[in-house]
C-alpha positions as CSV (number, residue, x, y, z in Angstrom):
1,X,22.6,32.6,-3.4
2,X,20.8,30.4,-0.5
3,X,21.3,30.2,2.7
4,X,21.5,27.0,4.5
5,X,21.2,27.4,8.4
6,X,23.0,26.2,11.1
7,X,22.3,23.0,12.9
8,X,20.3,23.4,16.0
9,X,21.5,22.9,19.4
10,X,21.3,22.8,23.3
11,X,24.6,24.9,23.5
12,X,25.3,28.6,22.4
13,X,27.0,28.7,19.2
14,X,29.4,30.6,17.3
15,X,29.2,30.7,13.8
16,X,31.9,31.3,10.8
17,X,30.2,32.2,7.8
18,X,31.8,31.4,4.3
19,X,30.7,31.4,0.5
20,X,31.2,27.9,-0.9
21,X,30.0,26.7,-4.4
22,X,28.5,23.5,-5.6
23,X,27.2,22.4,-8.9
24,X,27.4,26.0,-10.1
25,X,25.7,26.9,-7.2
26,X,26.8,29.4,-4.8
27,X,25.7,29.2,-1.1
28,X,26.0,30.6,1.9
29,X,27.6,28.6,5.0
30,X,27.4,28.7,8.6
31,X,29.7,26.7,10.5
32,X,28.4,26.2,13.9
33,X,30.8,26.1,17.0
34,X,29.9,25.5,20.8
35,X,31.2,28.5,22.5
36,X,32.3,26.5,25.5
37,X,34.1,24.3,23.4
38,X,35.5,26.5,21.3
39,X,37.3,28.6,24.2
40,X,39.3,25.1,25.2
41,X,40.3,24.2,22.3
42,X,43.5,24.8,20.5
43,X,43.9,26.6,17.0
44,X,44.7,23.8,14.9
45,X,41.8,21.9,16.7
46,X,39.2,24.7,15.9
47,X,40.2,25.0,12.7
48,X,39.7,21.0,12.0
49,X,36.0,21.4,14.0
50,X,35.4,23.8,11.7
51,X,36.2,22.1,8.2
52,X,34.4,19.1,9.7
53,X,31.2,21.1,10.5
54,X,31.2,22.7,7.1
55,X,31.5,19.3,5.6
56,X,28.5,17.9,7.2
57,X,26.4,20.8,6.1
58,X,27.8,21.0,2.3
59,X,27.1,17.2,2.1
60,X,23.3,17.6,3.8
61,X,22.6,20.8,1.3
62,X,23.9,18.7,-1.7
63,X,21.3,16.1,-0.8
64,X,18.7,17.6,0.4
65,X,18.7,20.3,-2.3
66,X,18.6,17.4,-5.1
67,X,15.6,15.7,-3.8
68,X,12.3,16.7,-5.9
69,X,9.5,17.4,-3.1
70,X,6.8,16.6,-6.0
71,X,9.0,13.6,-7.5
72,X,6.3,10.9,-6.0
73,X,7.9,7.0,-6.1
74,X,5.0,5.2,-7.6
75,X,6.4,2.6,-7.9
76,X,6.5,1.1,-4.6
77,X,4.6,-0.7,-2.0
78,X,1.5,1.4,-1.2
79,X,-1.0,1.3,1.6
80,X,-4.2,0.8,0.0
81,X,-3.4,-2.1,-2.7
82,X,-3.0,-5.3,-0.8
83,X,-3.0,-9.3,-1.2
84,X,-5.5,-11.4,0.7
85,X,-4.9,-14.0,2.1
86,X,-1.4,-12.1,3.3
87,X,-0.3,-15.6,4.4
88,X,-1.2,-19.4,3.8
89,X,0.1,-22.1,5.1
90,X,0.4,-25.5,2.8
91,X,0.4,-29.2,3.3
92,X,1.3,-32.0,0.8
93,X,-2.8,-32.6,0.7
94,X,-3.7,-28.9,0.7
95,X,-1.9,-28.0,-2.6
96,X,-3.8,-24.7,-4.2
97,X,-4.5,-21.7,-2.6
98,X,-6.9,-18.5,-3.8
99,X,-5.5,-14.8,-3.7
100,X,-6.9,-12.1,-4.4
101,X,-5.6,-8.5,-4.9
102,X,-7.2,-5.7,-3.3
103,X,-7.2,-2.3,-4.5
104,X,-4.6,-1.1,-7.6
105,X,-4.8,-0.5,-10.8
106,X,-5.4,-3.0,-13.3
107,X,-3.7,-4.6,-15.5
108,X,-2.0,-6.7,-12.6
109,X,0.8,-8.8,-13.2
110,X,1.5,-11.9,-10.7
111,X,4.5,-13.8,-10.2
112,X,6.3,-16.1,-7.6
113,X,9.8,-15.6,-6.2
114,X,10.5,-19.8,-6.5
115,X,9.0,-21.0,-9.4
116,X,10.5,-24.4,-7.9
117,X,7.8,-24.3,-5.0
118,X,5.0,-23.3,-7.1
119,X,3.2,-21.7,-9.5
120,X,0.4,-19.2,-10.2
121,X,-3.0,-20.0,-13.1
122,X,-5.3,-17.6,-14.0
123,X,-5.0,-13.3,-14.5
124,X,-6.9,-10.6,-13.1
125,X,-7.5,-9.5,-9.5
126,X,-7.7,-13.2,-8.2
127,X,-5.5,-16.3,-8.9
128,X,-4.9,-19.4,-8.0
129,X,-1.4,-20.5,-6.7
130,X,-0.5,-24.1,-6.5
131,X,2.5,-25.7,-4.2
132,X,5.1,-28.2,-6.0
133,X,6.3,-31.3,-4.1
134,X,9.2,-29.5,-2.3
135,X,9.0,-27.7,1.0
136,X,9.8,-23.8,1.6
137,X,8.2,-20.5,1.8
138,X,7.6,-19.0,-1.3
139,X,6.5,-15.2,-1.7
140,X,4.4,-14.3,-4.6
141,X,4.2,-10.8,-5.9
142,X,1.5,-9.1,-7.5
143,X,2.5,-5.3,-9.7
144,X,-0.3,-3.1,-10.4
145,X,-0.6,-0.9,-13.9
146,X,1.1,1.7,-11.7
147,X,3.7,-0.1,-10.5
148,X,3.0,-0.3,-6.9
149,X,3.7,-3.9,-5.3
150,X,1.7,-6.0,-3.1
151,X,3.3,-9.3,-1.7
152,X,1.8,-12.8,0.0
153,X,3.6,-15.6,1.7
154,X,2.6,-19.1,1.9
155,X,4.6,-21.8,4.0
156,X,5.0,-25.0,2.5
157,X,4.8,-27.9,4.5
158,X,5.0,-31.7,5.0
159,X,1.2,-33.4,6.4
160,X,1.7,-33.9,9.9
161,X,2.1,-37.2,11.3
162,X,-1.3,-36.9,13.1
163,X,-4.1,-34.8,13.0
164,X,-5.1,-34.0,16.6
165,X,-8.7,-35.7,17.1
166,X,-9.0,-32.2,19.1
167,X,-7.9,-30.4,16.7
168,X,-10.0,-26.4,17.2
169,X,-11.6,-25.5,14.0
170,X,-10.9,-21.7,13.1
171,X,-11.5,-19.3,9.8
172,X,-9.3,-16.7,8.7
173,X,-10.0,-13.8,8.9
174,X,-12.5,-14.4,12.1
175,X,-13.8,-11.1,10.9
176,X,-14.3,-8.4,8.0
177,X,-15.7,-4.8,6.8
178,X,-16.8,-4.3,3.5
179,X,-18.2,-1.7,2.5
180,X,-19.3,-1.2,-1.0
181,X,-21.4,-3.9,-2.6
182,X,-19.5,-6.0,-5.0
183,X,-16.4,-6.1,-2.3
184,X,-15.2,-9.5,-1.8
185,X,-12.6,-11.3,0.2
186,X,-11.1,-14.7,0.8
187,X,-12.2,-16.6,3.7
188,X,-9.6,-19.3,5.0
189,X,-10.5,-22.8,6.7
190,X,-7.7,-23.1,9.5
191,X,-7.4,-26.9,11.5
192,X,-10.4,-28.6,12.0
193,X,-11.1,-31.8,9.7
194,X,-11.8,-31.3,6.4
195,X,-13.8,-32.0,3.9
196,X,-15.3,-28.2,4.8
197,X,-19.1,-27.5,3.8
198,X,-19.8,-23.4,3.8
199,X,-23.2,-21.6,4.2
200,X,-23.7,-17.6,4.2
201,X,-26.2,-16.2,7.0
202,X,-28.2,-14.2,4.8
203,X,-28.0,-14.7,0.9
204,X,-29.6,-12.0,0.1
205,X,-26.7,-10.0,1.2
206,X,-24.0,-12.0,0.4
207,X,-22.8,-15.0,-1.5
208,X,-20.5,-17.4,-1.2
209,X,-17.6,-19.2,-4.2
210,X,-15.8,-22.3,-2.9
211,X,-12.2,-22.3,-4.1
212,X,-10.0,-25.5,-3.6
213,X,-10.6,-27.5,-0.5
214,X,-10.8,-24.9,2.1
215,X,-11.3,-21.4,1.0
216,X,-14.3,-19.3,-0.2
217,X,-14.5,-15.8,-1.9
218,X,-17.7,-14.1,0.0
219,X,-19.0,-11.1,-1.9
220,X,-21.0,-8.5,-0.3
221,X,-24.4,-8.0,-2.1
222,X,-25.8,-5.1,0.0
223,X,-25.8,-3.3,2.8
224,X,-26.4,-5.4,6.6
225,X,-24.1,-7.4,8.6
226,X,-23.9,-11.2,7.6
227,X,-22.0,-14.2,8.8
228,X,-20.1,-16.9,6.7
229,X,-20.5,-20.5,8.9
230,X,-17.4,-23.3,8.6
231,X,-18.7,-27.2,9.6
232,X,-15.9,-29.3,9.1
233,X,-15.9,-33.4,8.6
234,X,-16.7,-34.3,12.2
235,X,-19.2,-31.4,12.8
236,X,-17.0,-28.5,14.3
237,X,-18.1,-24.6,13.6
238,X,-17.0,-21.8,13.1
239,X,-17.8,-18.7,11.6
240,X,-16.9,-15.3,10.6
241,X,-18.5,-11.8,10.8
242,X,-18.8,-9.6,7.8
243,X,-19.6,-6.0,8.7
244,X,-21.8,-4.1,6.0
245,X,-22.4,-0.6,7.0
246,X,-24.4,1.3,4.5
247,X,-22.4,2.8,1.3
248,X,-20.8,5.7,2.5
249,X,-21.1,9.5,0.7
250,X,-18.8,9.3,-1.9
251,X,-15.6,11.1,-1.2
252,X,-12.0,12.1,-2.3
253,X,-8.6,12.4,-0.8
254,X,-7.3,15.1,-0.8
255,X,-9.4,17.2,-1.2
256,X,-6.9,20.1,-1.9
257,X,-3.1,19.2,-2.6
258,X,-0.1,21.5,-4.3
259,X,2.2,20.6,-7.1
260,X,5.2,22.5,-8.0
261,X,4.9,25.2,-10.8
262,X,7.7,22.7,-12.7
263,X,5.0,20.2,-13.1
264,X,4.9,16.9,-11.3
265,X,2.2,14.0,-9.9
266,X,-0.5,13.6,-7.2
267,X,-2.5,9.9,-6.0
268,X,-6.0,10.6,-5.3
269,X,-7.8,8.2,-3.6
270,X,-12.0,7.8,-3.8
271,X,-14.1,6.1,-1.3
272,X,-17.5,5.5,-1.0
273,X,-20.5,5.6,-2.9
274,X,-21.3,2.6,-5.2
275,X,-17.5,1.9,-5.1
276,X,-17.1,1.9,-9.1
277,X,-15.3,5.0,-9.9
278,X,-14.2,7.2,-13.2
279,X,-11.2,9.9,-12.9
280,X,-11.2,12.8,-15.1
281,X,-10.3,16.6,-14.8
282,X,-13.3,19.1,-14.6
283,X,-10.9,22.3,-15.7
284,X,-7.1,22.7,-16.1
285,X,-4.4,20.8,-17.1
286,X,-3.2,17.1,-16.6
287,X,-3.9,13.9,-17.6
288,X,-5.8,11.3,-15.0
289,X,-4.2,7.8,-15.2
290,X,-5.8,5.3,-14.5
291,X,-9.0,6.6,-15.7
292,X,-10.8,3.9,-13.2
293,X,-10.2,2.5,-10.4
294,X,-10.1,3.2,-6.4
295,X,-6.9,5.6,-7.2
296,X,-5.5,7.4,-9.6
297,X,-2.4,9.8,-10.4
298,X,-3.0,13.2,-11.8
299,X,0.1,14.0,-14.0
300,X,0.5,18.2,-14.9
301,X,2.9,20.0,-17.0
302,X,4.9,23.0,-16.3
303,X,2.7,25.9,-15.5
304,X,0.8,27.8,-13.1
305,X,-3.1,27.2,-13.6
306,X,-4.3,25.3,-10.9
307,X,-6.5,22.0,-11.8
308,X,-10.0,20.4,-10.7
309,X,-10.2,16.8,-10.3
310,X,-13.2,15.0,-10.6
311,X,-14.3,11.2,-9.7
312,X,-17.7,9.9,-10.3
313,X,-19.5,6.7,-9.3
314,X,-22.1,7.2,-11.9
315,X,-24.7,8.7,-9.1
316,X,-22.4,11.6,-7.8
317,X,-19.6,13.5,-8.7
318,X,-17.3,15.1,-6.3
319,X,-13.8,17.7,-6.9
320,X,-10.2,17.9,-5.8
321,X,-8.4,21.4,-5.9
322,X,-4.4,21.4,-7.1
323,X,-2.9,24.6,-6.5
324,X,0.7,25.5,-7.9
325,X,3.3,26.7,-6.4
């Protein structure tokens, strides 16, 4: 039999204890009443208030009692899974844009909310969006192998009637940090006057690949800060600063966690090392899915035996402990 605690209040409480039954389970319910309010009430009002408080507690007990603390909603957005860039504006002249999924787990499935506004070509981590002749706002969605979802927004506008001669040129993003060799980022030219010429400050630390009329993909090759330089048709220059710290030591998060003895799941994320991760189980029950990528989900059956999760970057291995409770 469970005891459901009284609601906290700044007033002194009187409480009436009764047994109730819900779904075949009995529970002791404390009906809280503010003492100074009780004395001022009629007997009928006191009874009505008792019934109302009891009903609130029973409903709350039902919903909280039914919630499984170990149930993770994996088919949802996740902070480690994003689309880059998150926002792009396309005019009638600039009809294509490149989008890249960051994080997540293969396979990736791309889609658009309104196919009359545009479509996606390509597959995998990087795809190309092509707008139609219609103007409006379209929403790009990518779903990974675990059901995680990330979005980007495309605003489609007509060509400006006249582009100002003094329109500034800028890059988006203007700065970024890439932690591992092989990490990529999409850099877009904003404003200025096309066509654009692109260059990289140090070709031993990174390279660029032009994508369409106003974007490049920059890839980190080695540690050390770098720059991406864009020059427009009129000679305007804009520079994006790329921070590339030395690779951090391989780590796993969380290092310790607990899953119910009834079974359940937990998400683990790797960082540092060389950025290429392979997941497995060093000891105990369960399975990891997927076996590669920045993060993986451990699923364990009912039982009491702890599980040791491991992740390797090919050069080193780190571990996490999953206790059962």
